[in-house]
PDB file of N, CA, C, O and CB in Angstrom:
ATOM      1  N   MET A   1       0.854  -1.184  -0.003  1.00  0.00           N
ATOM      2  CA  MET A   1      -0.015   0.028  -0.031  1.00  0.00           C
ATOM      3  C   MET A   1       0.898   1.267   0.010  1.00  0.00           C
ATOM      4  O   MET A   1       0.608   2.271  -0.641  1.00  0.00           O
ATOM      5  CB  MET A   1      -1.052   0.041   1.203  1.00  0.00           C
ATOM      6  N   MET A   2       1.980   1.197   0.761  1.00  0.00           N
ATOM      7  CA  MET A   2       2.864   2.389   0.809  1.00  0.00           C
ATOM      8  C   MET A   2       3.530   2.604  -0.522  1.00  0.00           C
ATOM      9  O   MET A   2       3.743   3.755  -0.901  1.00  0.00           O
ATOM     10  CB  MET A   2       3.936   2.244   1.907  1.00  0.00           C
ATOM     11  N   THR A   3       3.876   1.556  -1.266  1.00  0.00           N
ATOM     12  CA  THR A   3       4.490   1.689  -2.578  1.00  0.00           C
ATOM     13  C   THR A   3       3.563   2.307  -3.567  1.00  0.00           C
ATOM     14  O   THR A   3       3.946   3.162  -4.365  1.00  0.00           O
ATOM     15  CB  THR A   3       4.944   0.367  -3.082  1.00  0.00           C
ATOM     16  N   THR A   4       2.266   1.841  -3.501  1.00  0.00           N
ATOM     17  CA  THR A   4       1.313   2.344  -4.442  1.00  0.00           C
ATOM     18  C   THR A   4       0.985   3.763  -4.145  1.00  0.00           C
ATOM     19  O   THR A   4       0.781   4.537  -5.080  1.00  0.00           O
ATOM     20  CB  THR A   4       0.084   1.518  -4.446  1.00  0.00           C
ATOM     21  N   LEU A   5       0.918   4.168  -2.879  1.00  0.00           N
ATOM     22  CA  LEU A   5       0.752   5.612  -2.495  1.00  0.00           C
ATOM     23  C   LEU A   5       1.898   6.392  -2.923  1.00  0.00           C
ATOM     24  O   LEU A   5       1.697   7.488  -3.445  1.00  0.00           O
ATOM     25  CB  LEU A   5       0.574   5.796  -1.005  1.00  0.00           C
ATOM     26  N   ALA A   6       3.118   5.939  -2.757  1.00  0.00           N
ATOM     27  CA  ALA A   6       4.265   6.755  -3.160  1.00  0.00           C
ATOM     28  C   ALA A   6       4.233   7.007  -4.692  1.00  0.00           C
ATOM     29  O   ALA A   6       4.471   8.116  -5.169  1.00  0.00           O
ATOM     30  CB  ALA A   6       5.604   6.051  -2.744  1.00  0.00           C
ATOM     31  N   ALA A   7       3.928   5.924  -5.425  1.00  0.00           N
ATOM     32  CA  ALA A   7       3.858   6.084  -6.907  1.00  0.00           C
ATOM     33  C   ALA A   7       2.687   6.995  -7.283  1.00  0.00           C
ATOM     34  O   ALA A   7       2.786   7.813  -8.197  1.00  0.00           O
ATOM     35  CB  ALA A   7       3.700   4.686  -7.618  1.00  0.00           C
ATOM     36  N   PHE A   8       1.589   6.835  -6.564  1.00  0.00           N
ATOM     37  CA  PHE A   8       0.405   7.644  -6.873  1.00  0.00           C
ATOM     38  C   PHE A   8       0.724   9.165  -6.716  1.00  0.00           C
ATOM     39  O   PHE A   8       0.490   9.988  -7.601  1.00  0.00           O
ATOM     40  CB  PHE A   8      -0.789   7.230  -5.933  1.00  0.00           C
ATOM     41  N   PHE A   9       1.289   9.464  -5.483  1.00  0.00           N
ATOM     42  CA  PHE A   9       1.534  10.876  -5.274  1.00  0.00           C
ATOM     43  C   PHE A   9       2.728  11.392  -6.040  1.00  0.00           C
ATOM     44  O   PHE A   9       2.870  12.604  -6.202  1.00  0.00           O
ATOM     45  CB  PHE A   9       1.721  11.144  -3.832  1.00  0.00           C
ATOM     46  N   GLY A  10       3.619  10.485  -6.533  1.00  0.00           N
ATOM     47  CA  GLY A  10       4.675  10.891  -7.408  1.00  0.00           C
ATOM     48  C   GLY A  10       4.172  11.244  -8.794  1.00  0.00           C
ATOM     49  O   GLY A  10       4.754  12.108  -9.451  1.00  0.00           O
ATOM     50  N   ALA A  11       3.096  10.595  -9.267  1.00  0.00           N
ATOM     51  CA  ALA A  11       2.544  10.809 -10.575  1.00  0.00           C
ATOM     52  C   ALA A  11       1.474  11.950 -10.550  1.00  0.00           C
ATOM     53  O   ALA A  11       1.126  12.530 -11.579  1.00  0.00           O
ATOM     54  CB  ALA A  11       1.936   9.490 -11.097  1.00  0.00           C
ATOM     55  N   LEU A  12       0.998  12.221  -9.364  1.00  0.00           N
ATOM     56  CA  LEU A  12      -0.025  13.261  -9.277  1.00  0.00           C
ATOM     57  C   LEU A  12       0.294  14.621  -9.864  1.00  0.00           C
ATOM     58  O   LEU A  12      -0.545  15.206 -10.549  1.00  0.00           O
ATOM     59  CB  LEU A  12      -0.354  13.449  -7.906  1.00  0.00           C
ATOM     60  N   PRO A  13       1.550  15.166  -9.600  1.00  0.00           N
ATOM     61  CA  PRO A  13       1.933  16.390 -10.292  1.00  0.00           C
ATOM     62  C   PRO A  13       1.936  16.262 -11.785  1.00  0.00           C
ATOM     63  O   PRO A  13       1.629  17.232 -12.478  1.00  0.00           O
ATOM     64  CB  PRO A  13       3.265  16.823  -9.847  1.00  0.00           C
ATOM     65  N   LEU A  14       2.270  15.107 -12.314  1.00  0.00           N
ATOM     66  CA  LEU A  14       2.250  14.885 -13.777  1.00  0.00           C
ATOM     67  C   LEU A  14       0.821  14.966 -14.274  1.00  0.00           C
ATOM     68  O   LEU A  14       0.591  15.510 -15.354  1.00  0.00           O
ATOM     69  CB  LEU A  14       2.878  13.504 -14.153  1.00  0.00           C
ATOM     70  N   ALA A  15      -0.140  14.455 -13.543  1.00  0.00           N
ATOM     71  CA  ALA A  15      -1.577  14.473 -13.950  1.00  0.00           C
ATOM     72  C   ALA A  15      -2.130  15.890 -13.782  1.00  0.00           C
ATOM     73  O   ALA A  15      -2.964  16.311 -14.584  1.00  0.00           O
ATOM     74  CB  ALA A  15      -2.432  13.445 -13.091  1.00  0.00           C
ATOM     75  N   LEU A  16      -1.701  16.623 -12.785  1.00  0.00           N
ATOM     76  CA  LEU A  16      -2.356  17.901 -12.506  1.00  0.00           C
ATOM     77  C   LEU A  16      -1.561  19.129 -13.008  1.00  0.00           C
ATOM     78  O   LEU A  16      -1.946  20.283 -12.817  1.00  0.00           O
ATOM     79  CB  LEU A  16      -2.585  18.025 -11.016  1.00  0.00           C
ATOM     80  N   GLY A  17      -0.453  18.809 -13.646  1.00  0.00           N
ATOM     81  CA  GLY A  17       0.468  19.919 -14.106  1.00  0.00           C
ATOM     82  C   GLY A  17      -0.173  20.799 -15.108  1.00  0.00           C
ATOM     83  O   GLY A  17      -1.144  20.413 -15.758  1.00  0.00           O
ATOM     84  N   SER A  18       0.363  22.004 -15.249  1.00  0.00           N
ATOM     85  CA  SER A  18      -0.129  22.946 -16.277  1.00  0.00           C
ATOM     86  C   SER A  18       1.128  23.659 -16.783  1.00  0.00           C
ATOM     87  O   SER A  18       2.185  23.698 -16.154  1.00  0.00           O
ATOM     88  CB  SER A  18      -1.238  23.994 -15.693  1.00  0.00           C
ATOM     89  N   GLY A  19       0.909  24.232 -18.004  1.00  0.00           N
ATOM     90  CA  GLY A  19       2.004  24.951 -18.686  1.00  0.00           C
ATOM     91  C   GLY A  19       2.692  24.103 -19.741  1.00  0.00           C
ATOM     92  O   GLY A  19       2.250  22.994 -20.041  1.00  0.00           O
ATOM     93  N   GLY A  20       3.764  24.622 -20.298  1.00  0.00           N
ATOM     94  CA  GLY A  20       4.591  23.997 -21.379  1.00  0.00           C
ATOM     95  C   GLY A  20       4.053  22.713 -22.034  1.00  0.00           C
ATOM     96  O   GLY A  20       3.199  22.771 -22.919  1.00  0.00           O
ATOM     97  N   ASP A  21       4.545  21.600 -21.606  1.00  0.00           N
ATOM     98  CA  ASP A  21       4.243  20.311 -22.305  1.00  0.00           C
ATOM     99  C   ASP A  21       3.185  19.522 -21.436  1.00  0.00           C
ATOM    100  O   ASP A  21       3.128  18.298 -21.556  1.00  0.00           O
ATOM    101  CB  ASP A  21       5.618  19.422 -22.516  1.00  0.00           C
ATOM    102  N   ALA A  22       2.392  20.151 -20.611  1.00  0.00           N
ATOM    103  CA  ALA A  22       1.422  19.551 -19.732  1.00  0.00           C
ATOM    104  C   ALA A  22       0.316  18.889 -20.594  1.00  0.00           C
ATOM    105  O   ALA A  22      -0.299  17.906 -20.181  1.00  0.00           O
ATOM    106  CB  ALA A  22       0.828  20.620 -18.755  1.00  0.00           C
ATOM    107  N   ASP A  23       0.076  19.465 -21.819  1.00  0.00           N
ATOM    108  CA  ASP A  23      -0.941  18.929 -22.647  1.00  0.00           C
ATOM    109  C   ASP A  23      -0.564  17.449 -23.129  1.00  0.00           C
ATOM    110  O   ASP A  23      -1.427  16.597 -23.339  1.00  0.00           O
ATOM    111  CB  ASP A  23      -1.160  19.892 -23.850  1.00  0.00           C
ATOM    112  N   LEU A  24       0.726  17.239 -23.275  1.00  0.00           N
ATOM    113  CA  LEU A  24       1.138  15.940 -23.700  1.00  0.00           C
ATOM    114  C   LEU A  24       1.325  14.932 -22.546  1.00  0.00           C
ATOM    115  O   LEU A  24       1.142  13.728 -22.721  1.00  0.00           O
ATOM    116  CB  LEU A  24       2.395  16.071 -24.465  1.00  0.00           C
ATOM    117  N   ARG A  25       1.703  15.469 -21.337  1.00  0.00           N
ATOM    118  CA  ARG A  25       2.062  14.668 -20.189  1.00  0.00           C
ATOM    119  C   ARG A  25       0.828  14.375 -19.311  1.00  0.00           C
ATOM    120  O   ARG A  25       0.806  13.341 -18.643  1.00  0.00           O
ATOM    121  CB  ARG A  25       3.148  15.380 -19.375  1.00  0.00           C
ATOM    122  N   SER A  26      -0.122  15.182 -19.288  1.00  0.00           N
ATOM    123  CA  SER A  26      -1.280  15.037 -18.450  1.00  0.00           C
ATOM    124  C   SER A  26      -2.035  13.778 -18.622  1.00  0.00           C
ATOM    125  O   SER A  26      -2.460  13.207 -17.618  1.00  0.00           O
ATOM    126  CB  SER A  26      -2.160  16.121 -18.667  1.00  0.00           C
ATOM    127  N   PRO A  27      -2.247  13.276 -19.842  1.00  0.00           N
ATOM    128  CA  PRO A  27      -2.968  11.985 -20.035  1.00  0.00           C
ATOM    129  C   PRO A  27      -2.193  10.864 -19.451  1.00  0.00           C
ATOM    130  O   PRO A  27      -2.787   9.958 -18.866  1.00  0.00           O
ATOM    131  CB  PRO A  27      -3.231  11.699 -21.515  1.00  0.00           C
ATOM    132  N   LEU A  28      -0.902  10.871 -19.573  1.00  0.00           N
ATOM    133  CA  LEU A  28      -0.012   9.818 -19.048  1.00  0.00           C
ATOM    134  C   LEU A  28      -0.175   9.828 -17.503  1.00  0.00           C
ATOM    135  O   LEU A  28      -0.348   8.763 -16.909  1.00  0.00           O
ATOM    136  CB  LEU A  28       1.532  10.066 -19.491  1.00  0.00           C
ATOM    137  N   GLY A  29      -0.122  10.988 -16.858  1.00  0.00           N
ATOM    138  CA  GLY A  29      -0.306  11.037 -15.413  1.00  0.00           C
ATOM    139  C   GLY A  29      -1.620  10.542 -14.885  1.00  0.00           C
ATOM    140  O   GLY A  29      -1.719   9.879 -13.852  1.00  0.00           O
ATOM    141  N   ILE A  30      -2.660  10.914 -15.679  1.00  0.00           N
ATOM    142  CA  ILE A  30      -4.068  10.470 -15.394  1.00  0.00           C
ATOM    143  C   ILE A  30      -4.101   8.917 -15.485  1.00  0.00           C
ATOM    144  O   ILE A  30      -4.655   8.261 -14.603  1.00  0.00           O
ATOM    145  CB  ILE A  30      -5.132  11.138 -16.449  1.00  0.00           C
ATOM    146  N   ALA A  31      -3.515   8.348 -16.534  1.00  0.00           N
ATOM    147  CA  ALA A  31      -3.559   6.934 -16.700  1.00  0.00           C
ATOM    148  C   ALA A  31      -2.734   6.209 -15.598  1.00  0.00           C
ATOM    149  O   ALA A  31      -3.144   5.152 -15.119  1.00  0.00           O
ATOM    150  CB  ALA A  31      -3.053   6.574 -18.089  1.00  0.00           C
ATOM    151  N   ILE A  32      -1.655   6.740 -15.230  1.00  0.00           N
ATOM    152  CA  ILE A  32      -0.818   6.128 -14.086  1.00  0.00           C
ATOM    153  C   ILE A  32      -1.606   6.197 -12.818  1.00  0.00           C
ATOM    154  O   ILE A  32      -1.783   5.171 -12.161  1.00  0.00           O
ATOM    155  CB  ILE A  32       0.582   6.886 -13.874  1.00  0.00           C
ATOM    156  N   THR A  33      -2.082   7.335 -12.445  1.00  0.00           N
ATOM    157  CA  THR A  33      -2.747   7.482 -11.169  1.00  0.00           C
ATOM    158  C   THR A  33      -4.041   6.694 -11.124  1.00  0.00           C
ATOM    159  O   THR A  33      -4.333   6.043 -10.121  1.00  0.00           O
ATOM    160  CB  THR A  33      -3.015   8.938 -10.885  1.00  0.00           C
ATOM    161  N   GLY A  34      -4.811   6.739 -12.181  1.00  0.00           N
ATOM    162  CA  GLY A  34      -6.095   5.939 -12.215  1.00  0.00           C
ATOM    163  C   GLY A  34      -5.765   4.460 -12.201  1.00  0.00           C
ATOM    164  O   GLY A  34      -6.434   3.735 -11.465  1.00  0.00           O
ATOM    165  N   GLY A  35      -4.818   3.954 -12.929  1.00  0.00           N
ATOM    166  CA  GLY A  35      -4.393   2.550 -12.819  1.00  0.00           C
ATOM    167  C   GLY A  35      -3.909   2.088 -11.567  1.00  0.00           C
ATOM    168  O   GLY A  35      -4.206   0.962 -11.167  1.00  0.00           O
ATOM    169  N   LEU A  36      -3.133   2.919 -10.863  1.00  0.00           N
ATOM    170  CA  LEU A  36      -2.682   2.619  -9.513  1.00  0.00           C
ATOM    171  C   LEU A  36      -3.813   2.552  -8.559  1.00  0.00           C
ATOM    172  O   LEU A  36      -3.855   1.630  -7.743  1.00  0.00           O
ATOM    173  CB  LEU A  36      -1.701   3.626  -9.047  1.00  0.00           C
ATOM    174  N   ALA A  37      -4.740   3.468  -8.603  1.00  0.00           N
ATOM    175  CA  ALA A  37      -5.879   3.522  -7.680  1.00  0.00           C
ATOM    176  C   ALA A  37      -6.823   2.350  -7.947  1.00  0.00           C
ATOM    177  O   ALA A  37      -7.329   1.760  -6.993  1.00  0.00           O
ATOM    178  CB  ALA A  37      -6.637   4.872  -7.820  1.00  0.00           C
ATOM    179  N   LEU A  38      -7.067   2.009  -9.143  1.00  0.00           N
ATOM    180  CA  LEU A  38      -7.939   0.911  -9.481  1.00  0.00           C
ATOM    181  C   LEU A  38      -7.295  -0.423  -9.114  1.00  0.00           C
ATOM    182  O   LEU A  38      -7.944  -1.286  -8.523  1.00  0.00           O
ATOM    183  CB  LEU A  38      -8.286   0.949 -10.961  1.00  0.00           C
ATOM    184  N   SER A  39      -6.059  -0.586  -9.453  1.00  0.00           N
ATOM    185  CA  SER A  39      -5.449  -1.857  -9.113  1.00  0.00           C
ATOM    186  C   SER A  39      -5.343  -2.098  -7.554  1.00  0.00           C
ATOM    187  O   SER A  39      -5.481  -3.216  -7.057  1.00  0.00           O
ATOM    188  CB  SER A  39      -4.053  -1.915  -9.756  1.00  0.00           C
ATOM    189  N   GLN A  40      -5.098  -1.002  -6.859  1.00  0.00           N
ATOM    190  CA  GLN A  40      -5.054  -1.083  -5.368  1.00  0.00           C
ATOM    191  C   GLN A  40      -6.414  -1.491  -4.768  1.00  0.00           C
ATOM    192  O   GLN A  40      -6.503  -2.328  -3.870  1.00  0.00           O
ATOM    193  CB  GLN A  40      -4.621   0.289  -4.770  1.00  0.00           C
ATOM    194  N   LEU A  41      -7.463  -0.856  -5.313  1.00  0.00           N
ATOM    195  CA  LEU A  41      -8.795  -1.237  -4.858  1.00  0.00           C
ATOM    196  C   LEU A  41      -9.138  -2.711  -5.163  1.00  0.00           C
ATOM    197  O   LEU A  41      -9.615  -3.462  -4.313  1.00  0.00           O
ATOM    198  CB  LEU A  41      -9.825  -0.330  -5.503  1.00  0.00           C
ATOM    199  N   LEU A  42      -8.860  -3.080  -6.447  1.00  0.00           N
ATOM    200  CA  LEU A  42      -9.139  -4.446  -6.778  1.00  0.00           C
ATOM    201  C   LEU A  42      -8.401  -5.503  -5.968  1.00  0.00           C
ATOM    202  O   LEU A  42      -8.928  -6.546  -5.584  1.00  0.00           O
ATOM    203  CB  LEU A  42      -8.848  -4.641  -8.163  1.00  0.00           C
ATOM    204  N   THR A  43      -7.094  -5.139  -5.730  1.00  0.00           N
ATOM    205  CA  THR A  43      -6.306  -6.069  -4.931  1.00  0.00           C
ATOM    206  C   THR A  43      -6.810  -6.156  -3.501  1.00  0.00           C
ATOM    207  O   THR A  43      -6.863  -7.249  -2.936  1.00  0.00           O
ATOM    208  CB  THR A  43      -4.852  -5.658  -4.937  1.00  0.00           C
ATOM    209  N   LEU A  44      -7.182  -5.032  -2.902  1.00  0.00           N
ATOM    210  CA  LEU A  44      -7.727  -5.039  -1.539  1.00  0.00           C
ATOM    211  C   LEU A  44      -9.025  -5.794  -1.368  1.00  0.00           C
ATOM    212  O   LEU A  44      -9.296  -6.363  -0.311  1.00  0.00           O
ATOM    213  CB  LEU A  44      -7.934  -3.658  -1.091  1.00  0.00           C
ATOM    214  N   PHE A  45      -9.863  -5.794  -2.467  1.00  0.00           N
ATOM    215  CA  PHE A  45     -11.155  -6.461  -2.360  1.00  0.00           C
ATOM    216  C   PHE A  45     -11.095  -7.937  -2.844  1.00  0.00           C
ATOM    217  O   PHE A  45     -11.725  -8.815  -2.255  1.00  0.00           O
ATOM    218  CB  PHE A  45     -12.202  -5.680  -3.173  1.00  0.00           C
ATOM    219  N   THR A  46     -10.329  -8.186  -3.921  1.00  0.00           N
ATOM    220  CA  THR A  46     -10.365  -9.537  -4.484  1.00  0.00           C
ATOM    221  C   THR A  46      -9.526 -10.525  -3.741  1.00  0.00           C
ATOM    222  O   THR A  46      -9.859 -11.710  -3.737  1.00  0.00           O
ATOM    223  CB  THR A  46      -9.928  -9.511  -5.887  1.00  0.00           C
ATOM    224  N   THR A  47      -8.451 -10.110  -3.107  1.00  0.00           N
ATOM    225  CA  THR A  47      -7.622 -11.048  -2.468  1.00  0.00           C
ATOM    226  C   THR A  47      -8.293 -11.723  -1.265  1.00  0.00           C
ATOM    227  O   THR A  47      -8.171 -12.942  -1.143  1.00  0.00           O
ATOM    228  CB  THR A  47      -6.382 -10.384  -2.062  1.00  0.00           C
ATOM    229  N   PRO A  48      -8.974 -11.034  -0.393  1.00  0.00           N
ATOM    230  CA  PRO A  48      -9.679 -11.747   0.692  1.00  0.00           C
ATOM    231  C   PRO A  48     -10.789 -12.640   0.166  1.00  0.00           C
ATOM    232  O   PRO A  48     -11.039 -13.718   0.704  1.00  0.00           O
ATOM    233  CB  PRO A  48     -10.264 -10.750   1.687  1.00  0.00           C
ATOM    234  N   VAL A  49     -11.439 -12.193  -0.870  1.00  0.00           N
ATOM    235  CA  VAL A  49     -12.532 -13.039  -1.449  1.00  0.00           C
ATOM    236  C   VAL A  49     -12.000 -14.328  -2.037  1.00  0.00           C
ATOM    237  O   VAL A  49     -12.618 -15.372  -1.826  1.00  0.00           O
ATOM    238  CB  VAL A  49     -13.295 -12.268  -2.544  1.00  0.00           C
ATOM    239  N   VAL A  50     -10.884 -14.322  -2.768  1.00  0.00           N
ATOM    240  CA  VAL A  50     -10.303 -15.526  -3.337  1.00  0.00           C
ATOM    241  C   VAL A  50      -9.783 -16.369  -2.202  1.00  0.00           C
ATOM    242  O   VAL A  50      -9.918 -17.591  -2.252  1.00  0.00           O
ATOM    243  CB  VAL A  50      -9.179 -15.198  -4.353  1.00  0.00           C
ATOM    244  N   TYR A  51      -9.174 -15.758  -1.144  1.00  0.00           N
ATOM    245  CA  TYR A  51      -8.715 -16.527  -0.037  1.00  0.00           C
ATOM    246  C   TYR A  51      -9.874 -17.294   0.684  1.00  0.00           C
ATOM    247  O   TYR A  51      -9.736 -18.471   1.017  1.00  0.00           O
ATOM    248  CB  TYR A  51      -7.997 -15.609   0.926  1.00  0.00           C
ATOM    249  N   LEU A  52     -10.999 -16.598   0.910  1.00  0.00           N
ATOM    250  CA  LEU A  52     -12.139 -17.276   1.561  1.00  0.00           C
ATOM    251  C   LEU A  52     -12.704 -18.377   0.715  1.00  0.00           C
ATOM    252  O   LEU A  52     -13.083 -19.426   1.237  1.00  0.00           O
ATOM    253  CB  LEU A  52     -13.233 -16.290   1.881  1.00  0.00           C
ATOM    254  N   TYR A  53     -12.776 -18.156  -0.652  1.00  0.00           N
ATOM    255  CA  TYR A  53     -13.257 -19.139  -1.574  1.00  0.00           C
ATOM    256  C   TYR A  53     -12.399 -20.386  -1.533  1.00  0.00           C
ATOM    257  O   TYR A  53     -12.905 -21.506  -1.472  1.00  0.00           O
ATOM    258  CB  TYR A  53     -13.303 -18.575  -2.960  1.00  0.00           C
ATOM    259  N   LEU A  54     -11.075 -20.173  -1.567  1.00  0.00           N
ATOM    260  CA  LEU A  54     -10.176 -21.390  -1.543  1.00  0.00           C
ATOM    261  C   LEU A  54     -10.199 -22.063  -0.194  1.00  0.00           C
ATOM    262  O   LEU A  54     -10.000 -23.277  -0.135  1.00  0.00           O
ATOM    263  CB  LEU A  54      -8.705 -21.010  -1.891  1.00  0.00           C
ATOM    264  N   ASP A  55     -10.428 -21.356   0.894  1.00  0.00           N
ATOM    265  CA  ASP A  55     -10.523 -21.939   2.283  1.00  0.00           C
ATOM    266  C   ASP A  55     -11.787 -22.759   2.284  1.00  0.00           C
ATOM    267  O   ASP A  55     -11.767 -23.896   2.754  1.00  0.00           O
ATOM    268  CB  ASP A  55     -10.557 -20.804   3.456  1.00  0.00           C
ATOM    269  N   ARG A  56     -12.860 -22.249   1.794  1.00  0.00           N
ATOM    270  CA  ARG A  56     -14.139 -23.013   1.753  1.00  0.00           C
ATOM    271  C   ARG A  56     -14.000 -24.276   0.903  1.00  0.00           C
ATOM    272  O   ARG A  56     -14.462 -25.344   1.303  1.00  0.00           O
ATOM    273  CB  ARG A  56     -15.289 -22.127   1.188  1.00  0.00           C
ATOM    274  N   MET A  57     -13.363 -24.160  -0.278  1.00  0.00           N
ATOM    275  CA  MET A  57     -13.159 -25.324  -1.101  1.00  0.00           C
ATOM    276  C   MET A  57     -12.302 -26.360  -0.408  1.00  0.00           C
ATOM    277  O   MET A  57     -12.531 -27.564  -0.525  1.00  0.00           O
ATOM    278  CB  MET A  57     -12.539 -24.931  -2.402  1.00  0.00           C
ATOM    279  N   SER A  58     -11.290 -25.858   0.333  1.00  0.00           N
ATOM    280  CA  SER A  58     -10.441 -26.826   1.044  1.00  0.00           C
ATOM    281  C   SER A  58     -11.173 -27.605   2.104  1.00  0.00           C
ATOM    282  O   SER A  58     -10.951 -28.801   2.293  1.00  0.00           O
ATOM    283  CB  SER A  58      -9.288 -26.126   1.673  1.00  0.00           C
ATOM    284  N   GLN A  59     -12.072 -26.888   2.809  1.00  0.00           N
ATOM    285  CA  GLN A  59     -12.919 -27.492   3.906  1.00  0.00           C
ATOM    286  C   GLN A  59     -13.851 -28.527   3.255  1.00  0.00           C
ATOM    287  O   GLN A  59     -14.041 -29.621   3.786  1.00  0.00           O
ATOM    288  CB  GLN A  59     -13.786 -26.359   4.699  1.00  0.00           C
ATOM    289  N   ARG A  60     -14.404 -28.182   2.148  1.00  0.00           N
ATOM    290  CA  ARG A  60     -15.311 -29.162   1.452  1.00  0.00           C
ATOM    291  C   ARG A  60     -14.524 -30.365   0.941  1.00  0.00           C
ATOM    292  O   ARG A  60     -15.004 -31.496   1.021  1.00  0.00           O
ATOM    293  CB  ARG A  60     -16.056 -28.478   0.248  1.00  0.00           C
ATOM    294  N   GLY A  61     -13.358 -30.141   0.434  1.00  0.00           N
ATOM    295  CA  GLY A  61     -12.522 -31.264  -0.012  1.00  0.00           C
ATOM    296  C   GLY A  61     -12.118 -32.181   1.130  1.00  0.00           C
ATOM    297  O   GLY A  61     -12.122 -33.403   0.978  1.00  0.00           O
ATOM    298  N   ARG A  62     -11.765 -31.594   2.288  1.00  0.00           N
ATOM    299  CA  ARG A  62     -11.384 -32.403   3.437  1.00  0.00           C
ATOM    300  C   ARG A  62     -12.609 -33.215   3.924  1.00  0.00           C
ATOM    301  O   ARG A  62     -12.470 -34.379   4.298  1.00  0.00           O
ATOM    302  CB  ARG A  62     -10.819 -31.495   4.584  1.00  0.00           C
ATOM    303  N   LEU A  63     -13.820 -32.587   3.917  1.00  0.00           N
ATOM    304  CA  LEU A  63     -14.975 -33.338   4.273  1.00  0.00           C
ATOM    305  C   LEU A  63     -15.373 -34.472   3.325  1.00  0.00           C
ATOM    306  O   LEU A  63     -15.855 -35.525   3.743  1.00  0.00           O
ATOM    307  CB  LEU A  63     -16.066 -32.430   4.400  1.00  0.00           C
ATOM    308  N   PHE A  64     -15.156 -34.221   2.065  1.00  0.00           N
ATOM    309  CA  PHE A  64     -15.430 -35.240   1.048  1.00  0.00           C
ATOM    310  C   PHE A  64     -14.519 -36.418   1.246  1.00  0.00           C
ATOM    311  O   PHE A  64     -14.967 -37.564   1.268  1.00  0.00           O
ATOM    312  CB  PHE A  64     -15.262 -34.673  -0.365  1.00  0.00           C
ATOM    313  N   TRP A  65     -13.158 -36.126   1.401  1.00  0.00           N
ATOM    314  CA  TRP A  65     -12.197 -37.244   1.531  1.00  0.00           C
ATOM    315  C   TRP A  65     -12.326 -37.968   2.822  1.00  0.00           C
ATOM    316  O   TRP A  65     -11.990 -39.149   2.914  1.00  0.00           O
ATOM    317  CB  TRP A  65     -10.796 -36.754   1.396  1.00  0.00           C
ATOM    318  N   HIS A  66     -12.831 -37.252   3.877  1.00  0.00           N
ATOM    319  CA  HIS A  66     -13.032 -37.902   5.093  1.00  0.00           C
ATOM    320  C   HIS A  66     -14.173 -38.877   5.050  1.00  0.00           C
ATOM    321  O   HIS A  66     -14.120 -39.963   5.629  1.00  0.00           O
ATOM    322  CB  HIS A  66     -13.236 -36.931   6.126  1.00  0.00           C
ATOM    323  N   ARG A  67     -15.214 -38.463   4.345  1.00  0.00           N
ATOM    324  CA  ARG A  67     -16.423 -39.396   4.121  1.00  0.00           C
ATOM    325  C   ARG A  67     -16.029 -40.538   3.265  1.00  0.00           C
ATOM    326  O   ARG A  67     -16.444 -41.673   3.501  1.00  0.00           O
ATOM    327  CB  ARG A  67     -17.639 -38.654   3.439  1.00  0.00           C
ATOM    328  N   PHE A  68     -15.181 -40.248   2.204  1.00  0.00           N
ATOM    329  CA  PHE A  68     -14.810 -41.313   1.321  1.00  0.00           C
ATOM    330  C   PHE A  68     -13.873 -42.316   1.974  1.00  0.00           C
ATOM    331  O   PHE A  68     -13.980 -43.511   1.698  1.00  0.00           O
ATOM    332  CB  PHE A  68     -14.184 -40.752   0.101  1.00  0.00           C
ATOM    333  N   ALA A  69     -12.977 -41.883   2.813  1.00  0.00           N
ATOM    334  CA  ALA A  69     -12.005 -42.724   3.479  1.00  0.00           C
ATOM    335  C   ALA A  69     -12.643 -43.623   4.579  1.00  0.00           C
ATOM    336  O   ALA A  69     -12.154 -44.718   4.857  1.00  0.00           O
ATOM    337  CB  ALA A  69     -10.917 -41.845   4.084  1.00  0.00           C
ATOM    338  N   THR A  70     -13.726 -43.138   5.182  1.00  0.00           N
ATOM    339  CA  THR A  70     -14.372 -43.922   6.292  1.00  0.00           C
ATOM    340  C   THR A  70     -15.318 -45.034   5.741  1.00  0.00           C
ATOM    341  O   THR A  70     -15.764 -45.882   6.515  1.00  0.00           O
ATOM    342  CB  THR A  70     -15.199 -42.946   7.234  1.00  0.00           C
ATOM    343  N   ARG A  71     -15.614 -45.043   4.482  1.00  0.00           N
ATOM    344  CA  ARG A  71     -16.472 -46.051   3.980  1.00  0.00           C
ATOM    345  C   ARG A  71     -15.763 -47.375   3.792  1.00  0.00           C
ATOM    346  O   ARG A  71     -16.379 -48.350   3.361  1.00  0.00           O
ATOM    347  CB  ARG A  71     -17.065 -45.607   2.717  1.00  0.00           C
TER     348      ARG A  71
END
C-alpha cells in the first residue's frame, strides 16, 4: 500500500500539471494514477474473497475425502 501511494503521489503532479508540455504529459499522469488507484482497490477487495473461496473449497474437499475414507 505504501509503494502504491508513493507512486500515486509521485505521478499526481504529472496528472495535474499545467504549462509547457502539460498537454502531452497530463494524459499519461491520469492513466498512471487511475491505474494505480484501481489496481489497489481491486487487490484489496479480491484477495480476501479469493482466500475465503479457496478456504471453503479446502474444507469441502477435506469433508469429502473424510467421508470417502471412512467407507
